[in-house]
mmCIF file of the N, C-alpha and C atoms, coordinates in Angstrom:
data_MODEL
# 
_entry.id   MODEL 
# 
loop_
_atom_site.group_PDB 
_atom_site.id 
_atom_site.type_symbol 
_atom_site.label_atom_id 
_atom_site.label_alt_id 
_atom_site.label_comp_id 
_atom_site.label_asym_id 
_atom_site.label_entity_id 
_atom_site.label_seq_id 
_atom_site.pdbx_PDB_ins_code 
_atom_site.Cartn_x 
_atom_site.Cartn_y 
_atom_site.Cartn_z 
_atom_site.occupancy 
_atom_site.B_iso_or_equiv 
_atom_site.pdbx_formal_charge 
_atom_site.auth_seq_id 
_atom_site.auth_comp_id 
_atom_site.auth_asym_id 
_atom_site.auth_atom_id 
_atom_site.pdbx_PDB_model_num 
ATOM 1   N N  . MET A 1 1  ? -3.533 -78.288  97.922  1.00 0.00 ? 1  MET A N  1 
ATOM 2   C CA . MET A 1 1  ? -2.606 -77.647  98.823  1.00 0.00 ? 1  MET A CA 1 
ATOM 3   C C  . MET A 1 1  ? -1.615 -78.701  99.332  1.00 0.00 ? 1  MET A C  1 
ATOM 4   N N  . ASN A 1 2  ? -0.330 -78.443  99.156  1.00 0.00 ? 2  ASN A N  1 
ATOM 5   C CA . ASN A 1 2  ? 0.669  -79.413  99.602  1.00 0.00 ? 2  ASN A CA 1 
ATOM 6   C C  . ASN A 1 2  ? 1.018  -79.211  101.077 1.00 0.00 ? 2  ASN A C  1 
ATOM 7   N N  . LYS A 1 3  ? 1.832  -80.092  101.597 1.00 0.00 ? 3  LYS A N  1 
ATOM 8   C CA . LYS A 1 3  ? 2.158  -80.099  103.021 1.00 0.00 ? 3  LYS A CA 1 
ATOM 9   C C  . LYS A 1 3  ? 2.880  -78.823  103.457 1.00 0.00 ? 3  LYS A C  1 
ATOM 10  N N  . TYR A 1 4  ? 3.768  -78.321  102.624 1.00 0.00 ? 4  TYR A N  1 
ATOM 11  C CA . TYR A 1 4  ? 4.487  -77.095  102.952 1.00 0.00 ? 4  TYR A CA 1 
ATOM 12  C C  . TYR A 1 4  ? 3.512  -75.932  103.120 1.00 0.00 ? 4  TYR A C  1 
ATOM 13  N N  . GLU A 1 5  ? 2.561  -75.819  102.216 1.00 0.00 ? 5  GLU A N  1 
ATOM 14  C CA . GLU A 1 5  ? 1.569  -74.744  102.292 1.00 0.00 ? 5  GLU A CA 1 
ATOM 15  C C  . GLU A 1 5  ? 0.694  -74.884  103.534 1.00 0.00 ? 5  GLU A C  1 
ATOM 16  N N  . LYS A 1 6  ? 0.349  -76.121  103.889 1.00 0.00 ? 6  LYS A N  1 
ATOM 17  C CA . LYS A 1 6  ? -0.445 -76.344  105.099 1.00 0.00 ? 6  LYS A CA 1 
ATOM 18  C C  . LYS A 1 6  ? 0.336  -75.942  106.342 1.00 0.00 ? 6  LYS A C  1 
ATOM 19  N N  . LEU A 1 7  ? 1.629  -76.258  106.358 1.00 0.00 ? 7  LEU A N  1 
ATOM 20  C CA . LEU A 1 7  ? 2.459  -75.892  107.503 1.00 0.00 ? 7  LEU A CA 1 
ATOM 21  C C  . LEU A 1 7  ? 2.571  -74.381  107.657 1.00 0.00 ? 7  LEU A C  1 
ATOM 22  N N  . GLN A 1 8  ? 2.652  -73.668  106.552 1.00 0.00 ? 8  GLN A N  1 
ATOM 23  C CA . GLN A 1 8  ? 2.780  -72.212  106.613 1.00 0.00 ? 8  GLN A CA 1 
ATOM 24  C C  . GLN A 1 8  ? 1.570  -71.554  107.263 1.00 0.00 ? 8  GLN A C  1 
ATOM 25  N N  . LYS A 1 9  ? 0.431  -72.218  107.227 1.00 0.00 ? 9  LYS A N  1 
ATOM 26  C CA . LYS A 1 9  ? -0.796 -71.670  107.810 1.00 0.00 ? 9  LYS A CA 1 
ATOM 27  C C  . LYS A 1 9  ? -0.911 -71.968  109.304 1.00 0.00 ? 9  LYS A C  1 
ATOM 28  N N  . GLN A 1 10 ? -0.009 -72.779  109.833 1.00 0.00 ? 10 GLN A N  1 
ATOM 29  C CA . GLN A 1 10 ? -0.044 -73.134  111.247 1.00 0.00 ? 10 GLN A CA 1 
ATOM 30  C C  . GLN A 1 10 ? 0.459  -71.974  112.111 1.00 0.00 ? 10 GLN A C  1 
ATOM 31  N N  . GLU A 1 11 ? -0.041 -71.921  113.340 1.00 0.00 ? 11 GLU A N  1 
ATOM 32  C CA . GLU A 1 11 ? 0.464  -70.937  114.294 1.00 0.00 ? 11 GLU A CA 1 
ATOM 33  C C  . GLU A 1 11 ? 1.911  -71.301  114.631 1.00 0.00 ? 11 GLU A C  1 
ATOM 34  N N  . ASP A 1 12 ? 2.674  -70.319  115.102 1.00 0.00 ? 12 ASP A N  1 
ATOM 35  C CA . ASP A 1 12 ? 4.098  -70.520  115.366 1.00 0.00 ? 12 ASP A CA 1 
ATOM 36  C C  . ASP A 1 12 ? 4.368  -71.680  116.323 1.00 0.00 ? 12 ASP A C  1 
ATOM 37  N N  . GLN A 1 13 ? 3.591  -71.760  117.399 1.00 0.00 ? 13 GLN A N  1 
ATOM 38  C CA . GLN A 1 13 ? 3.817  -72.816  118.389 1.00 0.00 ? 13 GLN A CA 1 
ATOM 39  C C  . GLN A 1 13 ? 3.540  -74.193  117.800 1.00 0.00 ? 13 GLN A C  1 
ATOM 40  N N  . ASN A 1 14 ? 2.446  -74.328  117.080 1.00 0.00 ? 14 ASN A N  1 
ATOM 41  C CA . ASN A 1 14 ? 2.094  -75.606  116.458 1.00 0.00 ? 14 ASN A CA 1 
ATOM 42  C C  . ASN A 1 14 ? 3.090  -75.965  115.359 1.00 0.00 ? 14 ASN A C  1 
ATOM 43  N N  . PHE A 1 15 ? 3.566  -74.971  114.626 1.00 0.00 ? 15 PHE A N  1 
ATOM 44  C CA . PHE A 1 15 ? 4.555  -75.187  113.573 1.00 0.00 ? 15 PHE A CA 1 
ATOM 45  C C  . PHE A 1 15 ? 5.819  -75.814  114.158 1.00 0.00 ? 15 PHE A C  1 
ATOM 46  N N  . LYS A 1 16 ? 6.281  -75.277  115.282 1.00 0.00 ? 16 LYS A N  1 
ATOM 47  C CA . LYS A 1 16 ? 7.500  -75.808  115.893 1.00 0.00 ? 16 LYS A CA 1 
ATOM 48  C C  . LYS A 1 16 ? 7.273  -77.210  116.452 1.00 0.00 ? 16 LYS A C  1 
ATOM 49  N N  . LEU A 1 17 ? 6.093  -77.488  116.976 1.00 0.00 ? 17 LEU A N  1 
ATOM 50  C CA . LEU A 1 17 ? 5.805  -78.828  117.481 1.00 0.00 ? 17 LEU A CA 1 
ATOM 51  C C  . LEU A 1 17 ? 5.829  -79.860  116.357 1.00 0.00 ? 17 LEU A C  1 
ATOM 52  N N  . ILE A 1 18 ? 5.388  -79.475  115.185 1.00 0.00 ? 18 ILE A N  1 
ATOM 53  C CA . ILE A 1 18 ? 5.333  -80.403  114.049 1.00 0.00 ? 18 ILE A CA 1 
ATOM 54  C C  . ILE A 1 18 ? 6.703  -80.607  113.416 1.00 0.00 ? 18 ILE A C  1 
ATOM 55  N N  . THR A 1 19 ? 7.436  -79.505  113.209 1.00 0.00 ? 19 THR A N  1 
ATOM 56  C CA . THR A 1 19 ? 8.697  -79.589  112.465 1.00 0.00 ? 19 THR A CA 1 
ATOM 57  C C  . THR A 1 19 ? 9.940  -79.648  113.338 1.00 0.00 ? 19 THR A C  1 
ATOM 58  N N  . GLY A 1 20 ? 9.863  -79.119  114.551 1.00 0.00 ? 20 GLY A N  1 
ATOM 59  C CA . GLY A 1 20 ? 11.039 -79.070  115.418 1.00 0.00 ? 20 GLY A CA 1 
ATOM 60  C C  . GLY A 1 20 ? 11.854 -77.803  115.245 1.00 0.00 ? 20 GLY A C  1 
ATOM 61  N N  . VAL A 1 21 ? 11.465 -76.939  114.324 1.00 0.00 ? 21 VAL A N  1 
ATOM 62  C CA . VAL A 1 21 ? 12.157 -75.666  114.100 1.00 0.00 ? 21 VAL A CA 1 
ATOM 63  C C  . VAL A 1 21 ? 11.127 -74.550  113.986 1.00 0.00 ? 21 VAL A C  1 
ATOM 64  N N  . THR A 1 22 ? 11.595 -73.313  114.119 1.00 0.00 ? 22 THR A N  1 
ATOM 65  C CA . THR A 1 22 ? 10.697 -72.172  113.959 1.00 0.00 ? 22 THR A CA 1 
ATOM 66  C C  . THR A 1 22 ? 10.559 -71.830  112.470 1.00 0.00 ? 22 THR A C  1 
ATOM 67  N N  . LYS A 1 23 ? 9.595  -70.989  112.175 1.00 0.00 ? 23 LYS A N  1 
ATOM 68  C CA . LYS A 1 23 ? 9.402  -70.567  110.780 1.00 0.00 ? 23 LYS A CA 1 
ATOM 69  C C  . LYS A 1 23 ? 10.610 -69.779  110.272 1.00 0.00 ? 23 LYS A C  1 
ATOM 70  N N  . VAL A 1 24 ? 11.231 -69.010  111.147 1.00 0.00 ? 24 VAL A N  1 
ATOM 71  C CA . VAL A 1 24 ? 12.409 -68.223  110.759 1.00 0.00 ? 24 VAL A CA 1 
ATOM 72  C C  . VAL A 1 24 ? 13.545 -69.150  110.336 1.00 0.00 ? 24 VAL A C  1 
ATOM 73  N N  . VAL A 1 25 ? 13.777 -70.192  111.120 1.00 0.00 ? 25 VAL A N  1 
ATOM 74  C CA . VAL A 1 25 ? 14.836 -71.156  110.799 1.00 0.00 ? 25 VAL A CA 1 
ATOM 75  C C  . VAL A 1 25 ? 14.522 -71.869  109.485 1.00 0.00 ? 25 VAL A C  1 
ATOM 76  N N  . LEU A 1 26 ? 13.278 -72.236  109.286 1.00 0.00 ? 26 LEU A N  1 
ATOM 77  C CA . LEU A 1 26 ? 12.879 -72.905  108.044 1.00 0.00 ? 26 LEU A CA 1 
ATOM 78  C C  . LEU A 1 26 ? 13.141 -72.009  106.836 1.00 0.00 ? 26 LEU A C  1 
ATOM 79  N N  . GLU A 1 27 ? 12.774 -70.749  106.928 1.00 0.00 ? 27 GLU A N  1 
ATOM 80  C CA . GLU A 1 27 ? 12.976 -69.832  105.809 1.00 0.00 ? 27 GLU A CA 1 
ATOM 81  C C  . GLU A 1 27 ? 14.461 -69.611  105.520 1.00 0.00 ? 27 GLU A C  1 
ATOM 82  N N  . LYS A 1 28 ? 15.277 -69.500  106.565 1.00 0.00 ? 28 LYS A N  1 
ATOM 83  C CA . LYS A 1 28 ? 16.726 -69.337  106.358 1.00 0.00 ? 28 LYS A CA 1 
ATOM 84  C C  . LYS A 1 28 ? 17.321 -70.584  105.709 1.00 0.00 ? 28 LYS A C  1 
ATOM 85  N N  . THR A 1 29 ? 16.862 -71.752  106.144 1.00 0.00 ? 29 THR A N  1 
ATOM 86  C CA . THR A 1 29 ? 17.346 -73.009  105.568 1.00 0.00 ? 29 THR A CA 1 
ATOM 87  C C  . THR A 1 29 ? 16.957 -73.110  104.103 1.00 0.00 ? 29 THR A C  1 
ATOM 88  N N  . LEU A 1 30 ? 15.727 -72.738  103.785 1.00 0.00 ? 30 LEU A N  1 
ATOM 89  C CA . LEU A 1 30 ? 15.274 -72.762  102.390 1.00 0.00 ? 30 LEU A CA 1 
ATOM 90  C C  . LEU A 1 30 ? 16.112 -71.825  101.525 1.00 0.00 ? 30 LEU A C  1 
ATOM 91  N N  . LYS A 1 31 ? 16.427 -70.660  102.051 1.00 0.00 ? 31 LYS A N  1 
ATOM 92  C CA . LYS A 1 31 ? 17.234 -69.698  101.299 1.00 0.00 ? 31 LYS A CA 1 
ATOM 93  C C  . LYS A 1 31 ? 18.604 -70.285  100.967 1.00 0.00 ? 31 LYS A C  1 
ATOM 94  N N  . ILE A 1 32 ? 19.193 -70.966  101.941 1.00 0.00 ? 32 ILE A N  1 
ATOM 95  C CA . ILE A 1 32 ? 20.505 -71.598  101.727 1.00 0.00 ? 32 ILE A CA 1 
ATOM 96  C C  . ILE A 1 32 ? 20.398 -72.721  100.706 1.00 0.00 ? 32 ILE A C  1 
ATOM 97  N N  . LEU A 1 33 ? 19.393 -73.590  100.869 1.00 0.00 ? 33 LEU A N  1 
ATOM 98  C CA . LEU A 1 33 ? 19.235 -74.733  99.964  1.00 0.00 ? 33 LEU A CA 1 
ATOM 99  C C  . LEU A 1 33 ? 18.975 -74.295  98.527  1.00 0.00 ? 33 LEU A C  1 
ATOM 100 N N  . LYS A 1 34 ? 18.191 -73.253  98.372  1.00 0.00 ? 34 LYS A N  1 
ATOM 101 C CA . LYS A 1 34 ? 17.895 -72.778  97.020  1.00 0.00 ? 34 LYS A CA 1 
ATOM 102 C C  . LYS A 1 34 ? 19.123 -72.186  96.352  1.00 0.00 ? 34 LYS A C  1 
ATOM 103 N N  . GLY A 1 35 ? 20.080 -71.715  97.156  1.00 0.00 ? 35 GLY A N  1 
ATOM 104 C CA . GLY A 1 35 ? 21.302 -71.141  96.606  1.00 0.00 ? 35 GLY A CA 1 
ATOM 105 C C  . GLY A 1 35 ? 22.343 -72.175  96.226  1.00 0.00 ? 35 GLY A C  1 
ATOM 106 N N  . LEU A 1 36 ? 22.170 -73.399  96.697  1.00 0.00 ? 36 LEU A N  1 
ATOM 107 C CA . LEU A 1 36 ? 23.148 -74.445  96.401  1.00 0.00 ? 36 LEU A CA 1 
ATOM 108 C C  . LEU A 1 36 ? 22.941 -75.018  95.005  1.00 0.00 ? 36 LEU A C  1 
ATOM 109 N N  . SER A 1 37 ? 23.987 -75.537  94.446  1.00 0.00 ? 37 SER A N  1 
ATOM 110 C CA . SER A 1 37 ? 23.895 -76.087  93.096  1.00 0.00 ? 37 SER A CA 1 
ATOM 111 C C  . SER A 1 37 ? 23.306 -77.498  93.088  1.00 0.00 ? 37 SER A C  1 
ATOM 112 N N  . ILE A 1 38 ? 23.084 -78.111  94.269  1.00 0.00 ? 38 ILE A N  1 
ATOM 113 C CA . ILE A 1 38 ? 22.551 -79.473  94.292  1.00 0.00 ? 38 ILE A CA 1 
ATOM 114 C C  . ILE A 1 38 ? 21.103 -79.522  93.808  1.00 0.00 ? 38 ILE A C  1 
ATOM 115 N N  . ASN A 1 39 ? 20.483 -78.370  93.683  1.00 0.00 ? 39 ASN A N  1 
ATOM 116 C CA . ASN A 1 39 ? 19.089 -78.331  93.260  1.00 0.00 ? 39 ASN A CA 1 
ATOM 117 C C  . ASN A 1 39 ? 18.926 -78.319  91.752  1.00 0.00 ? 39 ASN A C  1 
ATOM 118 N N  . THR A 1 40 ? 20.016 -78.298  91.026  1.00 0.00 ? 40 THR A N  1 
ATOM 119 C CA . THR A 1 40 ? 19.926 -78.304  89.574  1.00 0.00 ? 40 THR A CA 1 
ATOM 120 C C  . THR A 1 40 ? 20.196 -79.709  89.060  1.00 0.00 ? 40 THR A C  1 
ATOM 121 N N  . GLN A 1 41 ? 19.321 -80.188  88.220  1.00 0.00 ? 41 GLN A N  1 
ATOM 122 C CA . GLN A 1 41 ? 19.472 -81.518  87.646  1.00 0.00 ? 41 GLN A CA 1 
ATOM 123 C C  . GLN A 1 41 ? 19.554 -81.397  86.139  1.00 0.00 ? 41 GLN A C  1 
ATOM 124 N N  . LYS A 1 42 ? 20.203 -82.375  85.543  1.00 0.00 ? 42 LYS A N  1 
ATOM 125 C CA . LYS A 1 42 ? 20.286 -82.404  84.085  1.00 0.00 ? 42 LYS A CA 1 
ATOM 126 C C  . LYS A 1 42 ? 19.208 -83.333  83.565  1.00 0.00 ? 42 LYS A C  1 
ATOM 127 N N  . GLY A 1 43 ? 18.395 -82.842  82.667  1.00 0.00 ? 43 GLY A N  1 
ATOM 128 C CA . GLY A 1 43 ? 17.374 -83.666  82.028  1.00 0.00 ? 43 GLY A CA 1 
ATOM 129 C C  . GLY A 1 43 ? 16.296 -84.148  82.982  1.00 0.00 ? 43 GLY A C  1 
ATOM 130 N N  . GLY A 1 44 ? 15.212 -84.608  82.416  1.00 0.00 ? 44 GLY A N  1 
ATOM 131 C CA . GLY A 1 44 ? 14.134 -85.178  83.215  1.00 0.00 ? 44 GLY A CA 1 
ATOM 132 C C  . GLY A 1 44 ? 13.424 -84.142  84.078  1.00 0.00 ? 44 GLY A C  1 
ATOM 133 N N  . SER A 1 45 ? 12.446 -84.618  84.827  1.00 0.00 ? 45 SER A N  1 
ATOM 134 C CA . SER A 1 45 ? 11.716 -83.710  85.692  1.00 0.00 ? 45 SER A CA 1 
ATOM 135 C C  . SER A 1 45 ? 12.479 -83.509  87.003  1.00 0.00 ? 45 SER A C  1 
ATOM 136 N N  . LYS A 1 46 ? 12.250 -82.399  87.626  1.00 0.00 ? 46 LYS A N  1 
ATOM 137 C CA . LYS A 1 46 ? 12.966 -82.070  88.849  1.00 0.00 ? 46 LYS A CA 1 
ATOM 138 C C  . LYS A 1 46 ? 12.394 -82.789  90.058  1.00 0.00 ? 46 LYS A C  1 
ATOM 139 N N  . GLY A 1 47 ? 11.212 -83.337  89.972  1.00 0.00 ? 47 GLY A N  1 
ATOM 140 C CA . GLY A 1 47 ? 10.630 -84.035  91.113  1.00 0.00 ? 47 GLY A CA 1 
ATOM 141 C C  . GLY A 1 47 ? 10.044 -83.063  92.114  1.00 0.00 ? 47 GLY A C  1 
ATOM 142 N N  . LEU A 1 48 ? 10.277 -83.316  93.382  1.00 0.00 ? 48 LEU A N  1 
ATOM 143 C CA . LEU A 1 48 ? 9.714  -82.493  94.451  1.00 0.00 ? 48 LEU A CA 1 
ATOM 144 C C  . LEU A 1 48 ? 10.469 -81.174  94.591  1.00 0.00 ? 48 LEU A C  1 
ATOM 145 N N  . SER A 1 49 ? 9.739  -80.165  95.013  1.00 0.00 ? 49 SER A N  1 
ATOM 146 C CA . SER A 1 49 ? 10.367 -78.855  95.231  1.00 0.00 ? 49 SER A CA 1 
ATOM 147 C C  . SER A 1 49 ? 11.252 -78.902  96.468  1.00 0.00 ? 49 SER A C  1 
ATOM 148 N N  . VAL A 1 50 ? 12.109 -77.910  96.587  1.00 0.00 ? 50 VAL A N  1 
ATOM 149 C CA . VAL A 1 50 ? 13.004 -77.814  97.734  1.00 0.00 ? 50 VAL A CA 1 
ATOM 150 C C  . VAL A 1 50 ? 12.183 -77.714  99.016  1.00 0.00 ? 50 VAL A C  1 
ATOM 151 N N  . GLU A 1 51 ? 11.093 -76.948  98.975  1.00 0.00 ? 51 GLU A N  1 
ATOM 152 C CA . GLU A 1 51 ? 10.240 -76.782  100.145 1.00 0.00 ? 51 GLU A CA 1 
ATOM 153 C C  . GLU A 1 51 ? 9.665  -78.109  100.618 1.00 0.00 ? 51 GLU A C  1 
ATOM 154 N N  . LEU A 1 52 ? 9.179  -78.915  99.680  1.00 0.00 ? 52 LEU A N  1 
ATOM 155 C CA . LEU A 1 52 ? 8.603  -80.205  100.054 1.00 0.00 ? 52 LEU A CA 1 
ATOM 156 C C  . LEU A 1 52 ? 9.664  -81.179  100.553 1.00 0.00 ? 52 LEU A C  1 
ATOM 157 N N  . ARG A 1 53 ? 10.837 -81.174  99.923  1.00 0.00 ? 53 ARG A N  1 
ATOM 158 C CA . ARG A 1 53 ? 11.908 -82.060  100.384 1.00 0.00 ? 53 ARG A CA 1 
ATOM 159 C C  . ARG A 1 53 ? 12.356 -81.706  101.791 1.00 0.00 ? 53 ARG A C  1 
ATOM 160 N N  . LEU A 1 54 ? 12.491 -80.407  102.083 1.00 0.00 ? 54 LEU A N  1 
ATOM 161 C CA . LEU A 1 54 ? 12.884 -79.982  103.425 1.00 0.00 ? 54 LEU A CA 1 
ATOM 162 C C  . LEU A 1 54 ? 11.796 -80.330  104.432 1.00 0.00 ? 54 LEU A C  1 
ATOM 163 N N  . THR A 1 55 ? 10.549 -80.119  104.088 1.00 0.00 ? 55 THR A N  1 
ATOM 164 C CA . THR A 1 55 ? 9.436  -80.463  104.976 1.00 0.00 ? 55 THR A CA 1 
ATOM 165 C C  . THR A 1 55 ? 9.439  -81.950  105.310 1.00 0.00 ? 55 THR A C  1 
ATOM 166 N N  . MET A 1 56 ? 9.649  -82.783  104.314 1.00 0.00 ? 56 MET A N  1 
ATOM 167 C CA . MET A 1 56 ? 9.682  -84.228  104.545 1.00 0.00 ? 56 MET A CA 1 
ATOM 168 C C  . MET A 1 56 ? 10.859 -84.613  105.436 1.00 0.00 ? 56 MET A C  1 
ATOM 169 N N  . ALA A 1 57 ? 12.007 -84.002  105.224 1.00 0.00 ? 57 ALA A N  1 
ATOM 170 C CA . ALA A 1 57 ? 13.178 -84.312  106.048 1.00 0.00 ? 57 ALA A CA 1 
ATOM 171 C C  . ALA A 1 57 ? 12.951 -83.909  107.497 1.00 0.00 ? 57 ALA A C  1 
ATOM 172 N N  . LEU A 1 58 ? 12.386 -82.720  107.716 1.00 0.00 ? 58 LEU A N  1 
ATOM 173 C CA . LEU A 1 58 ? 12.125 -82.262  109.073 1.00 0.00 ? 58 LEU A CA 1 
ATOM 174 C C  . LEU A 1 58 ? 11.118 -83.173  109.788 1.00 0.00 ? 58 LEU A C  1 
ATOM 175 N N  . GLU A 1 59 ? 10.085 -83.576  109.074 1.00 0.00 ? 59 GLU A N  1 
ATOM 176 C CA . GLU A 1 59 ? 9.102  -84.484  109.670 1.00 0.00 ? 59 GLU A CA 1 
ATOM 177 C C  . GLU A 1 59 ? 9.728  -85.822  110.020 1.00 0.00 ? 59 GLU A C  1 
ATOM 178 N N  . TYR A 1 60 ? 10.566 -86.324  109.150 1.00 0.00 ? 60 TYR A N  1 
ATOM 179 C CA . TYR A 1 60 ? 11.231 -87.600  109.404 1.00 0.00 ? 60 TYR A CA 1 
ATOM 180 C C  . TYR A 1 60 ? 12.107 -87.502  110.650 1.00 0.00 ? 60 TYR A C  1 
ATOM 181 N N  . TRP A 1 61 ? 12.931 -86.451  110.718 1.00 0.00 ? 61 TRP A N  1 
ATOM 182 C CA . TRP A 1 61 ? 13.817 -86.295  111.874 1.00 0.00 ? 61 TRP A CA 1 
ATOM 183 C C  . TRP A 1 61 ? 13.035 -86.068  113.157 1.00 0.00 ? 61 TRP A C  1 
ATOM 184 N N  . ARG A 1 62 ? 11.913 -85.393  113.048 1.00 0.00 ? 62 ARG A N  1 
ATOM 185 C CA . ARG A 1 62 ? 11.093 -85.106  114.232 1.00 0.00 ? 62 ARG A CA 1 
ATOM 186 C C  . ARG A 1 62 ? 10.447 -86.381  114.776 1.00 0.00 ? 62 ARG A C  1 
ATOM 187 N N  . GLU A 1 63 ? 10.033 -87.277  113.889 1.00 0.00 ? 63 GLU A N  1 
ATOM 188 C CA . GLU A 1 63 ? 9.305  -88.471  114.297 1.00 0.00 ? 63 GLU A CA 1 
ATOM 189 C C  . GLU A 1 63 ? 10.174 -89.715  114.403 1.00 0.00 ? 63 GLU A C  1 
ATOM 190 N N  . TYR A 1 64 ? 11.439 -89.612  114.048 1.00 0.00 ? 64 TYR A N  1 
ATOM 191 C CA . TYR A 1 64 ? 12.324 -90.766  114.040 1.00 0.00 ? 64 TYR A CA 1 
ATOM 192 C C  . TYR A 1 64 ? 12.566 -91.269  115.453 1.00 0.00 ? 64 TYR A C  1 
ATOM 193 N N  . ARG A 1 65 ? 12.360 -92.535  115.660 1.00 0.00 ? 65 ARG A N  1 
ATOM 194 C CA . ARG A 1 65 ? 12.633 -93.154  116.953 1.00 0.00 ? 65 ARG A CA 1 
ATOM 195 C C  . ARG A 1 65 ? 13.926 -93.940  116.844 1.00 0.00 ? 65 ARG A C  1 
ATOM 196 N N  . SER A 1 66 ? 14.834 -93.678  117.743 1.00 0.00 ? 66 SER A N  1 
ATOM 197 C CA . SER A 1 66 ? 16.092 -94.400  117.685 1.00 0.00 ? 66 SER A CA 1 
ATOM 198 C C  . SER A 1 66 ? 15.916 -95.816  118.205 1.00 0.00 ? 66 SER A C  1 
ATOM 199 N N  . MET A 1 67 ? 16.863 -96.646  117.895 1.00 0.00 ? 67 MET A N  1 
ATOM 200 C CA . MET A 1 67 ? 16.817 -98.040  118.351 1.00 0.00 ? 67 MET A CA 1 
ATOM 201 C C  . MET A 1 67 ? 16.795 -98.120  119.879 1.00 0.00 ? 67 MET A C  1 
ATOM 202 N N  . ARG A 1 68 ? 17.414 -97.169  120.523 1.00 0.00 ? 68 ARG A N  1 
ATOM 203 C CA . ARG A 1 68 ? 17.444 -97.159  121.976 1.00 0.00 ? 68 ARG A CA 1 
ATOM 204 C C  . ARG A 1 68 ? 16.027 -97.043  122.548 1.00 0.00 ? 68 ARG A C  1 
ATOM 205 N N  . TYR A 1 69 ? 15.211 -96.167  121.972 1.00 0.00 ? 69 TYR A N  1 
ATOM 206 C CA . TYR A 1 69 ? 13.838 -96.011  122.446 1.00 0.00 ? 69 TYR A CA 1 
ATOM 207 C C  . TYR A 1 69 ? 12.990 -97.213  122.085 1.00 0.00 ? 69 TYR A C  1 
ATOM 208 N N  . MET A 1 70 ? 13.206 -97.770  120.911 1.00 0.00 ? 70 MET A N  1 
ATOM 209 C CA . MET A 1 70 ? 12.435 -98.957  120.513 1.00 0.00 ? 70 MET A CA 1 
ATOM 210 C C  . MET A 1 70 ? 12.795 -100.147 121.379 1.00 0.00 ? 70 MET A C  1 
ATOM 211 N N  . ALA A 1 71 ? 14.041 -100.243 121.834 1.00 0.00 ? 71 ALA A N  1 
ATOM 212 C CA . ALA A 1 71 ? 14.454 -101.344 122.685 1.00 0.00 ? 71 ALA A CA 1 
ATOM 213 C C  . ALA A 1 71 ? 13.728 -101.315 124.029 1.00 0.00 ? 71 ALA A C  1 
ATOM 214 N N  . LEU A 1 72 ? 13.411 -100.125 124.497 1.00 0.00 ? 72 LEU A N  1 
ATOM 215 C CA . LEU A 1 72 ? 12.676 -100.002 125.760 1.00 0.00 ? 72 LEU A CA 1 
ATOM 216 C C  . LEU A 1 72 ? 11.245 -100.522 125.637 1.00 0.00 ? 72 LEU A C  1 
ATOM 217 N N  . ASP A 1 73 ? 10.694 -100.441 124.450 1.00 0.00 ? 73 ASP A N  1 
ATOM 218 C CA . ASP A 1 73 ? 9.339  -100.951 124.234 1.00 0.00 ? 73 ASP A CA 1 
ATOM 219 C C  . ASP A 1 73 ? 9.360  -102.441 124.178 1.00 0.00 ? 73 ASP A C  1 
# 
């Protein structure tokens, strides 16, 4: 089971705490991303799915500490 599938099983409140967005927003974003042509590659393997790439980006943005906060430490 990948991270996206694990997130889908989370309750709505816990889902938003982890990702920073609601499930509705995530699904709308996925729909837009899947419709874009940036998801098509020529040759080779496609790598990670759109769902996994979006999940990783949301987690990164959610946990990212700016230099301003690190300077306080």
